C-alpha positions, 0 to 999 in steps of 0.5 A: 287866580285866573278864571279858567282856574277857579271854575275848574276848581269849582267843578272839581269840588269833592261831592260831600261839600257840594250844597244839595238842591233845596226844595222851595219853603212853602209861603205859609211856612214863611208865614209861620216863621214871620209870626214872631215879629208880632209878638216883638213889635207889641212890646215894641208899641207898648214901649213907644207909647207908655214908656217915654210918659212913664219915665216922666211919671218916675221923675225922670226930667224930660231932656234925659228921656232921650239919653236913656232911648240912647241905649236903642241906637247903641244896642243896634251898632253893637248887638245886632251886627255881633250876634248876626256874625255869631249866628252865621257860625253857630254850629248848635243842633238847633240851627244857626237863628233860633238859639238866638231868637229864644234867647233874645224872647226870654230876654224880653220877657224878663226886661218887661218884668223889670220895667212894669215892676220898677216902682214896686221894686223902689218901694220895696228898696225905700222909695217914698219922695216924688223923685223915686230914685231907686224905681229909676234905676231899676227902671234904666236896667230892665229898658237896657236889657229890653233894647239889647233883647230886642235887637238880639231877637230881630236880627236872626229872625230876618236872617232865617226868613233869607235863609229859607228863601235862598236866592229867590228874590221875589220870596225874599220880598214876600217874607219881608212883607210877611214880616212887616204884617206882623209887625203891623198885627203887633203894632195894632195890638199894642197900641190898643192895649196901650190906648186902654186905660182899665187893665188895673180892673182886670189885673187888680193886683197890679195897683197897690201903694207903689204904683199908681193907675197909669203904673198899673196899667202899664204892669198889665200890658207888659204881662200881656206882652210876655204871653203873647211874644212866648205864643208868638216865639213857639210858633216861629221856631217850631216852624223852622226846620234849620238844619245844623251848620257843619262846623267844618264849612262855617265861615261867614264869607262863602263866596270866592273872591271874599273868601281868598282875600279875607283872613278866614275865621280867625278875624276879629269880628269888627274887623270882619264887619268893616272890612265887608265895606270894600266888597259893596258895590255902589248901589249898596251904598245908595241903600245905606245912605237913603236909609240912614237919611230916613231914619233920621225922620223916623226916629223922632217920631217913633220916639216922641209920637204919643209925647207929641199928642200930649204936649203940642195937640192936648197942651198937657204936662206929665204929672200936671192934670188929665189932658197929657194922659188923654194926649197920650191915649190918643196918640196911642189911637193914632198909632193903632191906625197908622198900624192898620195902614202899615198892615194892610200895605204889607199885604199889597207890597209885592204887588206894587214892587212888581208893578213900579219895581222896589227902589221907586215904591220905596222912593214914593213912601219916602216923599209922602213920609216927608209930606207927612212930617211937613203937616205935623209941622203945620198942625203945631203951628195952627194949634199953637196959636189957639188958646184952649185953657185947660179944655181940650183941642178943637176936633179938627185938630186932633182929627187932622193930626191922626190922619197923619199918624195913620198915613205914616203907616203907608211908608213905614211899611215900606221901610220896615221891608223894602231895604231889608229885602234889597240889601239881602238880595245884592249882599247875598250875590258877595257870599256874605251871611245873612246875619252879618248883612242884616246888621250891616244894614242896621248900622245904617238905622242906628247911626242917625240915631245916635245923632238925632239923641245927640242933637235933641239933648242939645236942643234940652240943654238949651231950655226948648221943650223938644217936640216932633217938629 
């Protein structure tokens, strides 16, 4: 269509289908909407700090832990883009995003109940040996449901923030910084909960014949998670006043050029998802590539952080003495410090991006991340040359590891915020739905995670104990 005809068509549209001008959403409302990230991340923090050690206490071999964690990237590969696509076209009277957020939050609550009570479920079904087969089965079902629910919730949350900020790029960055801030708050509370070993005393009913002290602490922590995520979800969905989508205009492709060349609403989901790639400018491909390379480093850290502390720093093994448990708790403390810096960085995010530019800020953060991982390699090498026997590691080694964990909060805050803002602002110009655009970015995150898990499984199969290094 010639340009003059396109302009004439655009100006001659009936007034009924023109989008009315919308007032800017107050920042305090964006803050309330982003609060749901705190509830989601509280559960993630418990999952990251406690579940890898817990699966080994159930009797699952360490090498299998990576396979179980493969659910995260696989569900992210399929669930988040699919939910984002569905939410773009959802015509519910409650809005496009909120039904998915509520459904995801309820699914998270069910999943953590199954995980927390997996040992009890196994005991009820007849587990009595060292390897608790029925408890392991219940745990895996709950774990996979939890990852699916987390991915089902996070995509619509970010898409809702992008909807509310519309085409205001500054407010999009602020909204994602708020999201990152609440992730930090959830992390702080979650890792603080994971580092405390006396929850079974506050919730004495969690300790029984089927559930040891560590298991009871995990169970009690997940009960707290249910309360927290229910509260933050209510705050978030009650703040967002979503308008129902007109079912007559629910195509996720609203741009002129894309709507002319696509096959419309009848396209199959995966075809539509991958079909959007041909519209991406070079800068979007650069963002996706850098995101993928960055997450090759982040995923093993987030997966084995406390396990690394227990094994490599404290020299322990699961179910073998107190060193491993002490290391896991110290690792949770390090992650809590990490979350403090993550929160502070989130508050300063907009100032950093205005002063240096979003792209340069992201680049510097990736350099800092790389230097911290190199420092972890050095700490591992130094600690391996120190014989501590059955004792505790030197204070200097522990402090150095804690400092590295804390400093990683700075690049992690930027990773949680800037790429989403960059992709949201650039894909929006193409006329794609925000839910679908968040799913596209998620593909760049999950592919390196799948590769990392496969490589780690090969290392484990060769008989080497996996470490963060």
